[in-house]
C-alpha positions as CSV (number, residue, x, y, z in Angstrom):
1,M,-33.6,85.3,45.9
2,A,-30.2,87.0,45.6
3,A,-28.8,87.8,42.2
4,I,-25.8,85.9,41.1
5,S,-23.7,86.1,38.0
6,S,-20.7,84.0,37.7
7,G,-18.7,82.3,35.1
8,P,-15.7,79.9,34.6
9,G,-12.4,81.2,33.2
10,Q,-13.6,83.1,30.3
11,E,-10.2,83.0,28.5
12,E,-11.0,79.3,27.9
13,G,-14.3,80.0,26.4
14,V,-16.1,76.9,27.7
15,A,-19.4,78.6,28.8
16,P,-21.0,81.9,29.4
17,D,-21.8,83.4,32.8
18,V,-24.4,81.7,35.0
19,T,-27.0,84.4,35.6
20,F,-30.1,84.0,37.8
21,P,-32.8,86.6,38.3
22,S,-32.6,89.0,41.2
23,N,-36.1,90.2,42.2
24,S,-38.5,87.3,41.7
25,T,-38.7,83.5,41.6
26,F,-39.6,82.2,38.3
27,F,-40.7,78.7,37.2
28,Y,-42.2,76.9,34.2
29,D,-45.8,75.9,35.0
30,V,-46.5,72.4,33.8
31,P,-49.4,70.4,35.1
32,Q,-48.3,67.7,37.4
33,E,-50.0,64.9,35.3
34,E,-47.9,66.0,32.3
35,V,-44.6,65.8,34.1
36,S,-42.3,62.9,33.0
37,P,-41.2,60.4,35.7
38,M,-37.7,61.1,34.8
39,C,-37.9,64.6,36.3
40,N,-37.8,63.5,39.8
41,V,-34.7,61.6,41.4
42,N,-35.9,58.0,41.8
43,F,-33.3,56.1,39.9
44,G,-33.5,53.0,42.3
45,N,-37.0,52.0,40.7
46,N,-35.5,52.4,37.2
47,N,-32.4,50.4,37.2
48,G,-32.0,48.3,40.3
49,S,-29.7,50.7,42.1
50,N,-30.3,51.2,45.8
51,A,-29.2,54.9,45.5
52,T,-32.3,57.1,45.6
53,S,-33.0,60.5,46.9
54,S,-34.1,60.6,50.6
55,L,-37.0,62.6,51.6
56,T,-34.8,65.1,53.2
57,S,-32.2,65.4,50.4
58,P,-32.0,68.7,48.7
59,V,-31.1,66.8,45.5
60,K,-34.7,66.1,44.2
61,Y,-34.7,66.5,40.5
62,L,-32.7,65.4,37.5
63,A,-32.1,69.1,36.8
64,D,-30.2,69.2,40.0
65,Y,-27.6,66.9,38.7
66,N,-27.5,68.9,35.4
67,F,-26.7,71.9,37.4
68,L,-24.0,70.2,39.5
69,T,-22.2,69.1,36.2
70,I,-22.0,72.9,35.4
71,I,-20.5,74.0,38.6
72,S,-17.5,71.7,38.0
73,Y,-16.3,74.1,35.3
74,F,-16.1,77.0,37.7
75,K,-13.4,78.6,39.9
76,I,-13.5,77.5,43.4
77,D,-14.6,80.9,44.8
78,S,-17.6,80.9,42.5
79,I,-19.1,77.6,43.4
80,Q,-20.5,78.2,46.9
81,P,-22.5,81.2,46.0
82,L,-24.0,79.2,43.1
83,L,-24.9,76.4,45.4
84,D,-26.6,78.8,47.8
85,T,-28.6,80.3,45.0
86,W,-29.8,76.9,43.5
87,F,-30.4,74.8,46.5
88,G,-30.9,77.5,49.1
89,E,-28.5,78.6,51.9
90,G,-27.5,75.8,54.4
91,E,-28.5,73.0,52.0
92,A,-25.4,72.3,49.8
93,F,-21.7,72.8,50.7
94,L,-18.5,72.6,48.7
95,D,-15.8,70.6,50.4
96,E,-12.5,72.3,49.5
97,D,-10.4,70.2,51.8
98,V,-11.2,66.6,50.9
99,I,-9.6,66.3,47.4
100,P,-6.3,67.9,48.5
101,T,-6.2,65.5,51.5
102,F,-7.0,62.5,49.2
103,R,-4.2,63.4,46.8
104,E,-1.7,63.9,49.6
105,A,-2.7,60.4,50.7
106,H,-2.3,59.0,47.2
107,P,0.8,60.6,45.6
108,D,1.3,57.9,43.1
109,L,-2.0,58.3,41.4
110,P,-2.3,60.6,38.3
111,S,-3.9,63.9,39.3
112,A,-5.0,65.5,35.9
113,A,-8.6,64.9,36.4
114,S,-10.7,67.8,37.6
115,F,-13.7,67.2,40.0
116,Q,-15.4,68.7,43.1
117,L,-17.3,67.3,46.0
118,V,-20.5,68.8,47.1
119,H,-22.1,67.5,50.4
120,F,-25.6,68.1,51.5
121,S,-27.7,68.8,54.7
122,D,-28.9,65.2,54.7
123,N,-25.2,64.0,54.8
124,S,-25.2,62.7,51.2
125,A,-22.5,63.7,48.8
126,V,-22.2,64.1,44.9
127,V,-18.9,63.9,43.2
128,C,-18.9,66.4,40.2
129,I,-16.5,65.5,37.4
130,R,-15.7,68.2,34.9
131,G,-16.0,67.6,31.1
132,S,-13.5,68.5,28.5
133,K,-12.1,72.0,29.0
134,S,-8.5,71.9,27.6
135,Y,-6.8,70.5,24.6
136,F,-5.3,67.8,26.9
137,D,-8.8,66.9,28.0
138,F,-9.9,66.3,24.5
139,L,-6.8,64.2,23.8
140,V,-7.7,62.0,26.8
141,D,-11.2,61.8,25.7
142,A,-10.2,60.7,22.3
143,R,-7.8,58.0,23.5
144,L,-10.3,56.5,26.0
145,W,-13.2,56.3,23.4
146,Y,-11.6,56.2,20.1
147,A,-11.3,52.4,19.7
148,A,-15.0,51.9,20.7
149,S,-16.1,54.8,18.3
150,L,-14.0,53.4,15.5
151,F,-15.5,49.9,15.6
152,Q,-19.0,51.5,16.3
153,L,-18.6,53.3,13.0
154,V,-17.5,50.2,11.1
155,Q,-20.3,48.2,12.7
156,S,-23.0,50.8,11.7
157,A,-21.8,50.7,8.1
158,M,-22.0,46.8,7.9
159,P,-25.2,45.0,6.7
160,F,-26.6,43.3,9.9
161,G,-23.9,45.0,11.9
162,F,-25.7,44.2,15.1
163,S,-24.9,40.5,14.7
164,F,-21.2,41.2,15.1
165,D,-21.4,42.5,18.6
166,A,-19.2,39.9,20.2
167,L,-16.6,40.4,17.5
168,V,-16.6,44.2,18.1
169,D,-16.3,43.8,21.8
170,F,-13.3,41.5,21.2
171,C,-11.6,44.0,18.8
172,V,-12.1,46.9,21.1
173,S,-10.6,44.8,23.9
174,R,-7.5,43.8,21.9
175,L,-6.9,47.3,20.6
176,S,-7.1,48.7,24.1
177,D,-4.8,46.0,25.4
178,I,-2.1,47.3,23.1
179,E,-2.1,50.7,24.7
180,A,-3.1,49.6,28.2
181,S,0.0,50.8,30.2
182,S,0.2,54.2,28.5
183,M,-3.6,54.6,28.7
184,K,-3.6,54.1,32.5
185,Q,-1.1,56.9,33.0
186,V,-3.4,59.4,31.4
187,S,-6.9,58.0,32.1
188,Y,-8.8,60.3,34.4
189,Y,-11.1,57.6,35.6
190,V,-8.2,55.9,37.6
191,E,-8.1,58.9,40.0
192,T,-11.9,59.4,40.1
193,T,-12.5,55.7,40.9
194,A,-9.8,55.9,43.6
195,F,-11.4,59.0,45.1
196,V,-14.9,57.5,45.2
197,D,-13.5,54.3,46.9
198,Y,-11.7,56.7,49.4
199,L,-15.1,58.4,50.1
200,L,-17.0,55.1,50.5
201,K,-14.4,53.6,52.8
202,S,-14.3,56.7,54.9
203,G,-17.9,56.2,55.8
204,I,-18.4,59.9,56.3
205,Y,-21.5,60.1,54.0
206,T,-24.7,58.3,54.1
207,S,-24.7,58.0,50.2
208,V,-22.3,59.0,47.4
209,T,-23.4,59.7,43.8
210,I,-21.4,60.7,40.7
211,T,-22.3,63.1,38.0
212,G,-20.6,64.8,35.0
213,H,-21.1,66.3,31.6
214,S,-19.5,65.0,28.3
215,L,-16.2,63.6,29.1
216,G,-17.0,64.1,32.8
217,G,-20.2,62.1,32.4
218,G,-18.3,59.3,30.6
219,L,-15.8,59.2,33.5
220,A,-18.7,59.2,36.0
221,L,-20.3,56.1,34.1
222,I,-16.9,54.3,34.3
223,T,-16.2,55.1,38.0
224,G,-19.8,54.3,39.0
225,A,-19.6,50.9,37.4
226,Q,-16.2,50.2,39.0
227,T,-17.2,51.3,42.4
228,Q,-20.8,50.1,42.4
229,T,-22.0,53.8,42.8
230,L,-24.9,55.5,41.0
231,A,-23.7,57.7,38.2
232,I,-25.9,60.2,36.4
233,A,-24.4,61.5,33.2
234,I,-25.4,64.5,30.9
235,S,-24.5,64.3,27.2
236,A,-21.8,61.6,27.8
237,P,-20.3,58.8,25.7
238,S,-21.4,55.4,26.7
239,A,-19.2,52.9,28.6
240,V,-20.8,49.9,27.0
241,M,-18.5,49.2,24.0
242,G,-15.3,50.2,25.9
243,R,-16.1,48.4,29.1
244,S,-13.2,45.9,28.5
245,A,-10.8,48.9,27.9
246,V,-10.7,49.9,31.4
247,T,-8.9,48.5,34.5
248,P,-10.6,46.9,36.3
249,E,-13.0,45.8,33.5
250,I,-16.6,46.4,34.0
251,S,-19.6,44.4,33.0
252,L,-22.8,45.1,31.3
253,E,-24.5,44.3,34.6
254,D,-22.4,46.9,36.4
255,I,-23.4,49.5,33.9
256,K,-27.0,48.6,34.0
257,Q,-27.2,48.6,37.7
258,R,-25.3,51.9,38.3
259,S,-25.9,54.3,35.4
260,Y,-28.3,56.8,34.1
261,S,-27.8,59.1,31.2
262,V,-29.5,62.1,29.8
263,I,-29.2,62.1,25.9
264,P,-30.2,65.3,24.2
265,Q,-31.7,65.0,20.7
266,R,-29.0,65.3,17.9
267,D,-26.1,65.2,20.3
268,I,-23.4,63.3,18.7
269,I,-21.2,62.7,21.8
270,S,-24.0,60.9,23.6
271,H,-24.1,58.3,20.9
272,L,-20.4,57.4,21.1
273,G,-19.4,54.1,22.8
274,G,-22.6,52.2,22.2
275,E,-26.1,52.4,23.4
276,H,-26.8,53.6,27.0
277,M,-28.5,51.1,29.1
278,N,-30.5,53.5,31.2
279,S,-31.3,56.8,29.7
280,A,-33.7,59.6,29.3
281,G,-34.0,61.4,25.9
282,I,-34.7,65.2,26.0
283,K,-35.4,67.5,23.1
284,C,-32.9,70.0,21.7
285,R,-34.5,73.2,20.4
286,A,-31.4,74.6,18.8
287,G,-31.3,75.3,15.1
288,A,-30.5,72.2,12.9
289,N,-27.3,73.9,11.6
290,D,-26.0,74.6,15.1
291,F,-23.9,71.5,15.2
292,F,-22.7,71.6,18.9
293,A,-25.6,73.3,20.5
294,C,-27.3,70.2,21.5
295,H,-24.3,69.1,23.5
296,Y,-24.4,72.3,25.6
297,A,-25.0,71.6,29.4
298,Y,-26.8,74.9,29.9
299,R,-29.2,74.0,27.1
300,S,-30.0,70.6,28.7
301,L,-30.6,72.3,32.0
302,C,-33.1,74.8,30.5
303,E,-34.8,71.8,28.6
304,L,-35.2,69.8,31.8
305,M,-36.6,72.9,33.7
306,Y,-39.0,73.7,30.9
307,T,-40.2,70.1,30.4
308,C,-40.4,69.2,34.2
309,G,-42.1,72.5,35.2
310,N,-42.5,71.5,38.8
311,V,-38.8,72.1,39.5
312,K,-38.7,74.9,42.0
313,R,-35.3,76.1,41.1
314,P,-34.1,79.5,39.8
315,V,-34.5,79.8,36.0
316,Y,-31.3,80.5,34.2
317,C,-31.6,83.9,32.6
318,E,-30.4,82.9,29.2
319,C,-33.1,80.1,28.7
320,V,-35.3,82.8,27.1
321,S,-32.5,83.8,24.7
322,M,-32.2,80.1,23.7
323,G,-35.7,80.0,22.5
324,Y,-37.6,79.0,25.6
325,P,-40.8,80.8,26.6
326,E,-40.9,83.4,29.5
327,P,-41.3,81.6,32.8
328,T,-44.1,82.5,35.3
329,S,-43.3,84.7,38.2
330,I,-44.4,83.0,41.5
331,D,-44.9,86.2,43.5
332,G,-47.4,87.6,41.0
333,S,-45.7,90.8,40.6
334,G,-45.8,90.6,36.8
335,T,-42.1,91.3,36.6
336,S,-40.6,89.7,33.5
337,L,-37.6,87.4,33.7
338,E,-35.8,89.7,31.3
339,F,-36.2,92.7,33.5
340,S,-35.2,90.8,36.6
341,C,-32.1,89.6,35.0
342,E,-31.2,93.1,33.5
343,V,-31.2,94.7,36.9
344,I,-28.2,92.5,38.1
């Protein structure tokens, strides 16, 4: 396996370099009977969606979607080498042309959202939506979820707050109506939904799935519900309480049928916007005082690989420095992950 070390614009300080070992293939050895069903891609049996991984699809694990959320933060010229390292050469391909072509065909749409399209050897595709990376991203995030979060906080502080669900839904809807026109101008989901519709109508791909981390995951959940497309979100706010705040509105049934969320322990962002309808909880092994560490996409990736064990993917070098045990070398050479990563 080739060495690869790459990273997003470090001046923006979003994430460290992605580094994989150079000389050996490593994995976490977990007995098959101890592996959680969530590890493998089979969401159709969990939530009624008809979007499952085909037998020939390179996307086989929940960790694959976690990885795809990470690449959306990177510069274009870094992404294809990362895909080749993760999935193997000739399995996953970054499409650099489809998004500019889509935007040329839809000049009236807001184009502030950041996302990539990866297509695979089985002719499936995944839309990877980037999470918050700039100050403007955080402002959009806040505007889209603040009404739901505000009433969620009030509801949680009230005795028998759960009995006010209908009133909370009404209040969130009315507050969102006040800002409806200005919200639509900055809401990233308007473009991501139009893009997924564009892909589905083109008929180019046998299946389309959406994924994202944080804000990107929240947008994936909204777009998935609006386009009837499976969305897998990592550390994302829920779309449940704010479902009437988007245009067109989405229903609880839409969300239930087309969403799956990974919720790390102690991750505050994952609990905004209401309870996720289909989700998998994972541990966070960061220190209790490390406030934002549990929201970190790389840490979730390490947790999924360590927990699932049977994931035959390269282990991210920094998993060990995050407190995870040393993985096993498949080739039996006895080479440590630390040594293999240091020689890069």
